[in-house]
PDBQT receptor file of N, H, CA, C and O in Angstrom, charges set to zero:
ATOM      1  N   MET A   1       0.837  -1.198   0.000  1.00  0.00    +0.000 N 
ATOM      2  CA  MET A   1       0.000   0.000   0.000  1.00  0.00    +0.000 C 
ATOM      3  C   MET A   1       0.878   1.257   0.000  1.00  0.00    +0.000 C 
ATOM      4  O   MET A   1       0.637   2.182  -0.775  1.00  0.00    +0.000 OA
ATOM      5  N   ASP A   2       1.888   1.288   0.863  1.00  0.00    +0.000 N 
ATOM      6  H   ASP A   2       2.083   0.536   1.493  1.00  0.00    +0.000 HD
ATOM      7  CA  ASP A   2       2.763   2.446   0.939  1.00  0.00    +0.000 C 
ATOM      8  C   ASP A   2       3.533   2.646  -0.360  1.00  0.00    +0.000 C 
ATOM      9  O   ASP A   2       3.690   3.772  -0.830  1.00  0.00    +0.000 OA
ATOM     10  N   ALA A   3       4.016   1.537  -0.941  1.00  0.00    +0.000 N 
ATOM     11  H   ALA A   3       3.888   0.622  -0.558  1.00  0.00    +0.000 HD
ATOM     12  CA  ALA A   3       4.777   1.638  -2.182  1.00  0.00    +0.000 C 
ATOM     13  C   ALA A   3       3.913   2.215  -3.289  1.00  0.00    +0.000 C 
ATOM     14  O   ALA A   3       4.369   3.054  -4.066  1.00  0.00    +0.000 OA
ATOM     15  N   ALA A   4       2.663   1.769  -3.364  1.00  0.00    +0.000 N 
ATOM     16  H   ALA A   4       2.292   1.087  -2.733  1.00  0.00    +0.000 HD
ATOM     17  CA  ALA A   4       1.752   2.267  -4.394  1.00  0.00    +0.000 C 
ATOM     18  C   ALA A   4       1.479   3.749  -4.182  1.00  0.00    +0.000 C 
ATOM     19  O   ALA A   4       1.412   4.519  -5.140  1.00  0.00    +0.000 OA
ATOM     20  N   GLU A   5       1.322   4.145  -2.919  1.00  0.00    +0.000 N 
ATOM     21  H   GLU A   5       1.376   3.519  -2.141  1.00  0.00    +0.000 HD
ATOM     22  CA  GLU A   5       1.072   5.559  -2.624  1.00  0.00    +0.000 C 
ATOM     23  C   GLU A   5       2.274   6.406  -2.999  1.00  0.00    +0.000 C 
ATOM     24  O   GLU A   5       2.117   7.489  -3.561  1.00  0.00    +0.000 OA
ATOM     25  N   GLN A   6       3.472   5.925  -2.694  1.00  0.00    +0.000 N 
ATOM     26  H   GLN A   6       3.600   5.045  -2.236  1.00  0.00    +0.000 HD
ATOM     27  CA  GLN A   6       4.684   6.659  -3.045  1.00  0.00    +0.000 C 
ATOM     28  C   GLN A   6       4.803   6.800  -4.558  1.00  0.00    +0.000 C 
ATOM     29  O   GLN A   6       5.176   7.858  -5.065  1.00  0.00    +0.000 OA
ATOM     30  N   ARG A   7       4.480   5.716  -5.279  1.00  0.00    +0.000 N 
ATOM     31  H   ARG A   7       4.177   4.856  -4.867  1.00  0.00    +0.000 HD
ATOM     32  CA  ARG A   7       4.566   5.751  -6.740  1.00  0.00    +0.000 C 
ATOM     33  C   ARG A   7       3.557   6.761  -7.293  1.00  0.00    +0.000 C 
ATOM     34  O   ARG A   7       3.881   7.535  -8.194  1.00  0.00    +0.000 OA
ATOM     35  N   ALA A   8       2.338   6.753  -6.754  1.00  0.00    +0.000 N 
ATOM     36  H   ALA A   8       2.075   6.124  -6.022  1.00  0.00    +0.000 HD
ATOM     37  CA  ALA A   8       1.312   7.682  -7.216  1.00  0.00    +0.000 C 
ATOM     38  C   ALA A   8       1.725   9.119  -6.919  1.00  0.00    +0.000 C 
ATOM     39  O   ALA A   8       1.510  10.010  -7.741  1.00  0.00    +0.000 OA
ATOM     40  N   GLN A   9       2.317   9.349  -5.748  1.00  0.00    +0.000 N 
ATOM     41  H   GLN A   9       2.492   8.625  -5.080  1.00  0.00    +0.000 HD
ATOM     42  CA  GLN A   9       2.751  10.697  -5.392  1.00  0.00    +0.000 C 
ATOM     43  C   GLN A   9       3.869  11.148  -6.332  1.00  0.00    +0.000 C 
ATOM     44  O   GLN A   9       3.903  12.305  -6.752  1.00  0.00    +0.000 OA
ATOM     45  N   ARG A  10       4.779  10.235  -6.657  1.00  0.00    +0.000 N 
ATOM     46  H   ARG A  10       4.752   9.296  -6.316  1.00  0.00    +0.000 HD
ATOM     47  CA  ARG A  10       5.882  10.580  -7.553  1.00  0.00    +0.000 C 
ATOM     48  C   ARG A  10       5.342  10.939  -8.935  1.00  0.00    +0.000 C 
ATOM     49  O   ARG A  10       5.799  11.898  -9.556  1.00  0.00    +0.000 OA
ATOM     50  N   VAL A  11       4.368  10.162  -9.411  1.00  0.00    +0.000 N 
ATOM     51  H   VAL A  11       3.998   9.383  -8.906  1.00  0.00    +0.000 HD
ATOM     52  CA  VAL A  11       3.759  10.450 -10.719  1.00  0.00    +0.000 C 
ATOM     53  C   VAL A  11       3.077  11.810 -10.681  1.00  0.00    +0.000 C 
ATOM     54  O   VAL A  11       3.192  12.594 -11.623  1.00  0.00    +0.000 OA
ATOM     55  N   THR A  12       2.366  12.089  -9.587  1.00  0.00    +0.000 N 
ATOM     56  H   THR A  12       2.273  11.452  -8.822  1.00  0.00    +0.000 HD
ATOM     57  CA  THR A  12       1.681  13.373  -9.451  1.00  0.00    +0.000 C 
ATOM     58  C   THR A  12       2.683  14.521  -9.493  1.00  0.00    +0.000 C 
ATOM     59  O   THR A  12       2.465  15.513 -10.189  1.00  0.00    +0.000 OA
ATOM     60  N   TRP A  13       3.793  14.387  -8.740  1.00  0.00    +0.000 N 
ATOM     61  H   TRP A  13       3.970  13.581  -8.175  1.00  0.00    +0.000 HD
ATOM     62  CA  TRP A  13       4.823  15.432  -8.735  1.00  0.00    +0.000 C 
ATOM     63  C   TRP A  13       5.423  15.596 -10.120  1.00  0.00    +0.000 C 
ATOM     64  O   TRP A  13       5.663  16.722 -10.557  1.00  0.00    +0.000 OA
ATOM     65  N   SER A  14       5.673  14.487 -10.823  1.00  0.00    +0.000 N 
ATOM     66  H   SER A  14       5.478  13.572 -10.468  1.00  0.00    +0.000 HD
ATOM     67  CA  SER A  14       6.269  14.558 -12.160  1.00  0.00    +0.000 C 
ATOM     68  C   SER A  14       5.346  15.285 -13.127  1.00  0.00    +0.000 C 
ATOM     69  O   SER A  14       5.788  16.150 -13.884  1.00  0.00    +0.000 OA
ATOM     70  N   VAL A  15       4.060  14.931 -13.101  1.00  0.00    +0.000 N 
ATOM     71  H   VAL A  15       3.701  14.229 -12.487  1.00  0.00    +0.000 HD
ATOM     72  CA  VAL A  15       3.083  15.584 -13.984  1.00  0.00    +0.000 C 
ATOM     73  C   VAL A  15       3.008  17.067 -13.662  1.00  0.00    +0.000 C 
ATOM     74  O   VAL A  15       2.981  17.902 -14.566  1.00  0.00    +0.000 OA
ATOM     75  N   GLY A  16       2.973  17.397 -12.382  1.00  0.00    +0.000 N 
ATOM     76  H   GLY A  16       2.995  16.719 -11.648  1.00  0.00    +0.000 HD
ATOM     77  CA  GLY A  16       2.925  18.797 -11.973  1.00  0.00    +0.000 C 
ATOM     78  C   GLY A  16       4.146  19.565 -12.453  1.00  0.00    +0.000 C 
ATOM     79  O   GLY A  16       4.029  20.700 -12.914  1.00  0.00    +0.000 OA
ATOM     80  N   ALA A  17       5.322  18.946 -12.345  1.00  0.00    +0.000 N 
ATOM     81  H   ALA A  17       5.417  18.024 -11.970  1.00  0.00    +0.000 HD
ATOM     82  CA  ALA A  17       6.558  19.602 -12.781  1.00  0.00    +0.000 C 
ATOM     83  C   ALA A  17       6.532  19.845 -14.283  1.00  0.00    +0.000 C 
ATOM     84  O   ALA A  17       6.913  20.922 -14.743  1.00  0.00    +0.000 OA
ATOM     85  N   VAL A  18       6.085  18.849 -15.056  1.00  0.00    +0.000 N 
ATOM     86  H   VAL A  18       5.776  17.975 -14.683  1.00  0.00    +0.000 HD
ATOM     87  CA  VAL A  18       6.021  18.997 -16.511  1.00  0.00    +0.000 C 
ATOM     88  C   VAL A  18       5.066  20.120 -16.890  1.00  0.00    +0.000 C 
ATOM     89  O   VAL A  18       5.375  20.943 -17.752  1.00  0.00    +0.000 OA
ATOM     90  N   ILE A  19       3.896  20.151 -16.238  1.00  0.00    +0.000 N 
ATOM     91  H   ILE A  19       3.645  19.482 -15.538  1.00  0.00    +0.000 HD
ATOM     92  CA  ILE A  19       2.916  21.200 -16.533  1.00  0.00    +0.000 C 
ATOM     93  C   ILE A  19       3.489  22.571 -16.188  1.00  0.00    +0.000 C 
ATOM     94  O   ILE A  19       3.300  23.534 -16.932  1.00  0.00    +0.000 OA
ATOM     95  N   GLY A  20       4.189  22.656 -15.058  1.00  0.00    +0.000 N 
ATOM     96  H   GLY A  20       4.342  21.875 -14.453  1.00  0.00    +0.000 HD
ATOM     97  CA  GLY A  20       4.794  23.921 -14.663  1.00  0.00    +0.000 C 
ATOM     98  C   GLY A  20       5.828  24.392 -15.679  1.00  0.00    +0.000 C 
ATOM     99  O   GLY A  20       5.873  25.575 -16.015  1.00  0.00    +0.000 OA
ATOM    100  N   ILE A  21       6.658  23.473 -16.170  1.00  0.00    +0.000 N 
ATOM    101  H   ILE A  21       6.622  22.512 -15.897  1.00  0.00    +0.000 HD
ATOM    102  CA  ILE A  21       7.683  23.831 -17.152  1.00  0.00    +0.000 C 
ATOM    103  C   ILE A  21       7.037  24.306 -18.446  1.00  0.00    +0.000 C 
ATOM    104  O   ILE A  21       7.473  25.294 -19.038  1.00  0.00    +0.000 OA
ATOM    105  N   VAL A  22       5.995  23.602 -18.887  1.00  0.00    +0.000 N 
ATOM    106  H   VAL A  22       5.640  22.800 -18.406  1.00  0.00    +0.000 HD
ATOM    107  CA  VAL A  22       5.298  23.989 -20.119  1.00  0.00    +0.000 C 
ATOM    108  C   VAL A  22       4.680  25.374 -19.960  1.00  0.00    +0.000 C 
ATOM    109  O   VAL A  22       4.761  26.202 -20.868  1.00  0.00    +0.000 OA
ATOM    110  N   LEU A  23       4.064  25.627 -18.807  1.00  0.00    +0.000 N 
ATOM    111  H   LEU A  23       3.999  24.955 -18.070  1.00  0.00    +0.000 HD
ATOM    112  CA  LEU A  23       3.467  26.942 -18.570  1.00  0.00    +0.000 C 
ATOM    113  C   LEU A  23       4.539  28.032 -18.575  1.00  0.00    +0.000 C 
ATOM    114  O   LEU A  23       4.320  29.112 -19.124  1.00  0.00    +0.000 OA
ATOM    115  N   LEU A  24       5.693  27.758 -17.967  1.00  0.00    +0.000 N 
ATOM    116  H   LEU A  24       5.871  26.881 -17.521  1.00  0.00    +0.000 HD
ATOM    117  CA  LEU A  24       6.781  28.730 -17.968  1.00  0.00    +0.000 C 
ATOM    118  C   LEU A  24       7.258  29.017 -19.387  1.00  0.00    +0.000 C 
ATOM    119  O   LEU A  24       7.504  30.170 -19.744  1.00  0.00    +0.000 OA
ATOM    120  N   LEU A  25       7.389  27.967 -20.195  1.00  0.00    +0.000 N 
ATOM    121  H   LEU A  25       7.189  27.031 -19.905  1.00  0.00    +0.000 HD
ATOM    122  CA  LEU A  25       7.820  28.160 -21.582  1.00  0.00    +0.000 C 
ATOM    123  C   LEU A  25       6.808  28.995 -22.352  1.00  0.00    +0.000 C 
ATOM    124  O   LEU A  25       7.187  29.892 -23.105  1.00  0.00    +0.000 OA
ATOM    125  N   LEU A  26       5.523  28.708 -22.169  1.00  0.00    +0.000 N 
ATOM    126  H   LEU A  26       5.214  27.979 -21.558  1.00  0.00    +0.000 HD
ATOM    127  CA  LEU A  26       4.485  29.484 -22.848  1.00  0.00    +0.000 C 
ATOM    128  C   LEU A  26       4.532  30.941 -22.415  1.00  0.00    +0.000 C 
ATOM    129  O   LEU A  26       4.381  31.846 -23.235  1.00  0.00    +0.000 OA
ATOM    130  N   LEU A  27       4.743  31.165 -21.112  1.00  0.00    +0.000 N 
ATOM    131  H   LEU A  27       4.866  30.430 -20.445  1.00  0.00    +0.000 HD
ATOM    132  CA  LEU A  27       4.831  32.527 -20.596  1.00  0.00    +0.000 C 
ATOM    133  C   LEU A  27       6.015  33.258 -21.226  1.00  0.00    +0.000 C 
ATOM    134  O   LEU A  27       5.892  34.418 -21.620  1.00  0.00    +0.000 OA
ATOM    135  N   CYS A  28       7.146  32.591 -21.321  1.00  0.00    +0.000 N 
ATOM    136  H   CYS A  28       7.246  31.648 -21.001  1.00  0.00    +0.000 HD
ATOM    137  CA  CYS A  28       8.328  33.205 -21.944  1.00  0.00    +0.000 C 
ATOM    138  C   CYS A  28       8.061  33.528 -23.407  1.00  0.00    +0.000 C 
ATOM    139  O   CYS A  28       8.452  34.592 -23.887  1.00  0.00    +0.000 OA
ATOM    140  N   LEU A  29       7.399  32.622 -24.117  1.00  0.00    +0.000 N 
ATOM    141  H   LEU A  29       7.081  31.758 -23.727  1.00  0.00    +0.000 HD
ATOM    142  CA  LEU A  29       7.081  32.874 -25.524  1.00  0.00    +0.000 C 
ATOM    143  C   LEU A  29       6.162  34.076 -25.660  1.00  0.00    +0.000 C 
ATOM    144  O   LEU A  29       6.378  34.929 -26.520  1.00  0.00    +0.000 OA
ATOM    145  N   LEU A  30       5.140  34.150 -24.819  1.00  0.00    +0.000 N 
ATOM    146  H   LEU A  30       4.965  33.456 -24.120  1.00  0.00    +0.000 HD
ATOM    147  CA  LEU A  30       4.215  35.280 -24.875  1.00  0.00    +0.000 C 
ATOM    148  C   LEU A  30       4.930  36.589 -24.568  1.00  0.00    +0.000 C 
ATOM    149  O   LEU A  30       4.703  37.593 -25.242  1.00  0.00    +0.000 OA
ATOM    150  N   CYS A  31       5.784  36.584 -23.563  1.00  0.00    +0.000 N 
ATOM    151  H   CYS A  31       5.968  35.768 -23.015  1.00  0.00    +0.000 HD
ATOM    152  CA  CYS A  31       6.509  37.786 -23.187  1.00  0.00    +0.000 C 
ATOM    153  C   CYS A  31       7.454  38.219 -24.319  1.00  0.00    +0.000 C 
ATOM    154  O   CYS A  31       7.537  39.408 -24.627  1.00  0.00    +0.000 OA
ATOM    155  N   SER A  32       8.152  37.287 -24.927  1.00  0.00    +0.000 N 
ATOM    156  H   SER A  32       8.085  36.321 -24.677  1.00  0.00    +0.000 HD
ATOM    157  CA  SER A  32       9.085  37.644 -25.998  1.00  0.00    +0.000 C 
ATOM    158  C   SER A  32       8.322  38.180 -27.208  1.00  0.00    +0.000 C 
ATOM    159  O   SER A  32       8.809  39.072 -27.901  1.00  0.00    +0.000 OA
ATOM    160  N   ARG A  33       7.132  37.643 -27.463  1.00  0.00    +0.000 N 
ATOM    161  H   ARG A  33       6.736  36.918 -26.900  1.00  0.00    +0.000 HD
ATOM    162  CA  ARG A  33       6.331  38.156 -28.572  1.00  0.00    +0.000 C 
ATOM    163  C   ARG A  33       5.821  39.562 -28.268  1.00  0.00    +0.000 C 
ATOM    164  O   ARG A  33       5.742  40.410 -29.156  1.00  0.00    +0.000 OA
ATOM    165  N   ALA A  34       5.474  39.799 -26.996  1.00  0.00    +0.000 N 
ATOM    166  H   ALA A  34       5.539  39.110 -26.274  1.00  0.00    +0.000 HD
ATOM    167  CA  ALA A  34       4.968  41.108 -26.615  1.00  0.00    +0.000 C 
ATOM    168  C   ALA A  34       6.089  42.153 -26.673  1.00  0.00    +0.000 C 
ATOM    169  O   ALA A  34       5.854  43.307 -27.031  1.00  0.00    +0.000 OA
ATOM    170  N   LEU A  35       7.305  41.734 -26.318  1.00  0.00    +0.000 N 
ATOM    171  H   LEU A  35       7.495  40.797 -26.027  1.00  0.00    +0.000 HD
ATOM    172  CA  LEU A  35       8.431  42.673 -26.278  1.00  0.00    +0.000 C 
ATOM    173  C   LEU A  35       8.968  42.981 -27.668  1.00  0.00    +0.000 C 
ATOM    174  O   LEU A  35       9.290  44.129 -27.977  1.00  0.00    +0.000 OA
ATOM    175  N   PHE A  36       9.064  41.953 -28.504  1.00  0.00    +0.000 N 
ATOM    176  H   PHE A  36       8.803  41.021 -28.254  1.00  0.00    +0.000 HD
ATOM    177  CA  PHE A  36       9.695  42.160 -29.830  1.00  0.00    +0.000 C 
ATOM    178  C   PHE A  36       8.675  42.163 -30.962  1.00  0.00    +0.000 C 
ATOM    179  O   PHE A  36       9.045  42.323 -32.125  1.00  0.00    +0.000 OA
TER     180      PHE A  36
């Protein structure tokens, strides 16, 4: 049970990190388009 919970938490953190990185990249693209 604990191992499954740890695995699920790790997957959740990984998905969250990927989404955060994608959002940051989109924000940078929008800012660079607005500036230039």
